[in-house]
Rosetta silent file (secondary structure, phi, psi, omega in degrees, C-alpha in Angstrom):
SEQUENCE: MGVGVSIFFLTIGAILRFAIEPDVLGPDVHIDVIGLILMIVGGVGVVLSVVLAPRRGSTSEGRLMHRENRPPDA
SCORE:     score description
SCORE:     0.000 S_00000001
   1 L     0.000  128.068 -179.543    0.745    3.394    2.433 S_00000001
   2 L   -86.457  177.725 -179.298   -2.179    2.359    0.293 S_00000001
   3 H   -65.256  -38.653 -178.846   -3.561   -1.071   -0.417 S_00000001
   4 H   -62.956  -43.629  178.596   -1.802   -1.208   -3.795 S_00000001
   5 H   -67.222  -36.910  178.770    1.643   -0.548   -2.329 S_00000001
   6 H   -65.317  -41.616  177.093    0.988   -3.073    0.425 S_00000001
   7 H   -66.134  -36.008  175.659    0.061   -5.755   -2.092 S_00000001
   8 H   -61.333  -45.246  177.290    3.207   -4.881   -4.052 S_00000001
   9 H   -62.478  -40.918  176.919    5.322   -5.424   -0.911 S_00000001
  10 H   -61.306  -42.409 -178.378    3.546   -8.718   -0.240 S_00000001
  11 H   -66.990  -48.613  179.390    4.204   -9.892   -3.792 S_00000001
  12 H   -63.247  -40.420  177.684    7.875   -8.917   -3.853 S_00000001
  13 H   -62.818  -41.326  178.687    8.354  -10.429   -0.398 S_00000001
  14 H   -66.444  -37.908  176.960    6.745  -13.712   -1.445 S_00000001
  15 H   -64.066  -45.888  179.094    8.939  -13.879   -4.550 S_00000001
  16 H   -66.022  -34.766 -176.953   12.066  -13.266   -2.498 S_00000001
  17 H   -76.149  -43.219 -169.736   10.984  -15.723    0.179 S_00000001
  18 H  -110.268  -23.721 -171.741    9.763  -18.658   -1.912 S_00000001
  19 H  -103.601  -13.975 -177.980   10.971  -18.342   -5.507 S_00000001
  20 L  -114.522  139.961  177.657   14.641  -17.364   -5.163 S_00000001
  21 L   -61.350  137.871 -175.634   17.382  -19.479   -3.685 S_00000001
  22 L   -62.554  -27.165 -175.273   18.448  -18.098   -0.281 S_00000001
  23 L  -106.235   27.896 -177.269   22.167  -18.018   -1.124 S_00000001
  24 L   -68.932  -29.622  178.587   21.975  -16.390   -4.559 S_00000001
  25 L  -101.421    9.275  179.903   23.804  -13.250   -3.371 S_00000001
  26 L   111.473  172.359 -176.590   26.237  -15.088   -1.142 S_00000001
  27 L   -75.048  -15.568 -176.185   26.207  -16.421    2.402 S_00000001
  28 L   -86.435  -20.803 -177.817   26.081  -12.980    4.023 S_00000001
  29 L  -106.615  120.425 -179.632   22.807  -11.783    2.429 S_00000001
  30 L   -99.575   93.748 -178.483   19.660  -13.627    3.481 S_00000001
  31 H   -63.488  -36.227 -178.420   17.147  -13.033    0.695 S_00000001
  32 H   -66.273  -33.958  177.695   14.525  -15.184    2.424 S_00000001
  33 H   -71.412  -39.516  176.268   14.654  -13.002    5.562 S_00000001
  34 H   -61.686  -42.208  176.739   14.334   -9.841    3.457 S_00000001
  35 H   -61.742  -40.718  178.324   11.317  -11.410    1.748 S_00000001
  36 H   -64.282  -41.522  178.705    9.758  -12.245    5.106 S_00000001
  37 H   -62.814  -43.440  178.351   10.260   -8.666    6.312 S_00000001
  38 H   -64.302  -36.807  177.578    8.630   -7.282    3.151 S_00000001
  39 H   -66.755  -37.741  177.448    5.680   -9.651    3.574 S_00000001
  40 H   -65.838  -44.889  179.212    5.197   -8.511    7.171 S_00000001
  41 H   -61.158  -43.221  178.401    5.372   -4.850    6.146 S_00000001
  42 H   -63.668  -40.668  178.408    2.850   -5.494    3.346 S_00000001
  43 H   -65.141  -42.637  177.259    0.479   -7.326    5.689 S_00000001
  44 H   -64.326  -39.108  178.439    0.616   -4.548    8.271 S_00000001
  45 H   -63.609  -40.194  177.898    0.039   -2.006    5.489 S_00000001
  46 H   -64.423  -45.137 -179.368   -3.072   -3.833    4.253 S_00000001
  47 H   -62.121  -45.899 -179.795   -4.486   -4.038    7.773 S_00000001
  48 H   -66.308  -36.484  178.735   -3.823   -0.366    8.483 S_00000001
  49 H   -65.077  -38.758 -179.986   -5.276    0.690    5.126 S_00000001
  50 H   -72.313  -38.896 -178.275   -8.488   -1.213    5.800 S_00000001
  51 H   -70.806  -41.200 -175.629   -8.781    0.029    9.393 S_00000001
  52 H   -88.214   -7.226 -178.046   -8.045    3.677    8.587 S_00000001
  53 H   -62.168  -43.299  179.155  -10.033    3.862    5.319 S_00000001
  54 H   -63.506  -34.115  179.548  -13.403    4.796    6.935 S_00000001
  55 H   -68.230  -39.343 -177.350  -11.804    7.662    8.876 S_00000001
  56 H   -66.857  -35.173 -178.447  -10.160    9.102    5.790 S_00000001
  57 H   -76.607  -24.938 -175.460  -13.416    9.186    3.835 S_00000001
  58 H   -80.952  -13.072 -176.983  -15.469   10.865    6.542 S_00000001
  59 L   -73.952  -31.578 -177.410  -13.345   14.013    6.733 S_00000001
  60 L   -96.338    6.365 -176.840  -14.430   15.420    3.386 S_00000001
  61 L   -68.886  -34.630 -177.153  -18.103   14.515    3.775 S_00000001
  62 L   -79.597  -10.839 -178.264  -19.102   17.867    5.268 S_00000001
  63 L   -95.999  115.589  177.937  -17.576   19.960    2.516 S_00000001
  64 L  -130.551  129.134 -178.112  -19.862   20.610   -0.408 S_00000001
  65 L  -105.251  127.196 -179.089  -19.195   23.250   -2.971 S_00000001
  66 L  -107.208  126.053 -178.692  -22.156   24.779   -4.753 S_00000001
  67 L  -131.233  131.883  177.547  -21.544   26.380   -8.104 S_00000001
  68 L  -104.374  134.796  177.543  -24.080   27.962  -10.397 S_00000001
  69 L   -98.134  101.675  178.259  -23.493   28.117  -14.103 S_00000001
  70 L  -108.895  145.173  175.042  -24.894   31.407  -15.315 S_00000001
  71 L   -69.106  147.218 -179.058  -24.382   32.804  -18.782 S_00000001
  72 L   -66.962  149.431  178.141  -22.140   35.895  -18.827 S_00000001
  73 L   -70.650  128.826 -177.219  -23.816   39.275  -18.933 S_00000001
  74 L   -94.258    0.000    0.000  -23.761   40.619  -22.481 S_00000001
């Protein structure tokens, strides 16, 4: 999960938690709890993306492709 998806989960979770009435879908569905869960998932995703980002970038550092542009033989 990237940083963008994590921020999306945080945003949707905050909207569900703070901007929508908890009983809009009835007494059996707790929108505020769903929003809290999405905010937790988004926060964990941001933390993991930041922690694992340096490792992901270092794997392709050793690979360099050298290409020469020569005109075709006529």
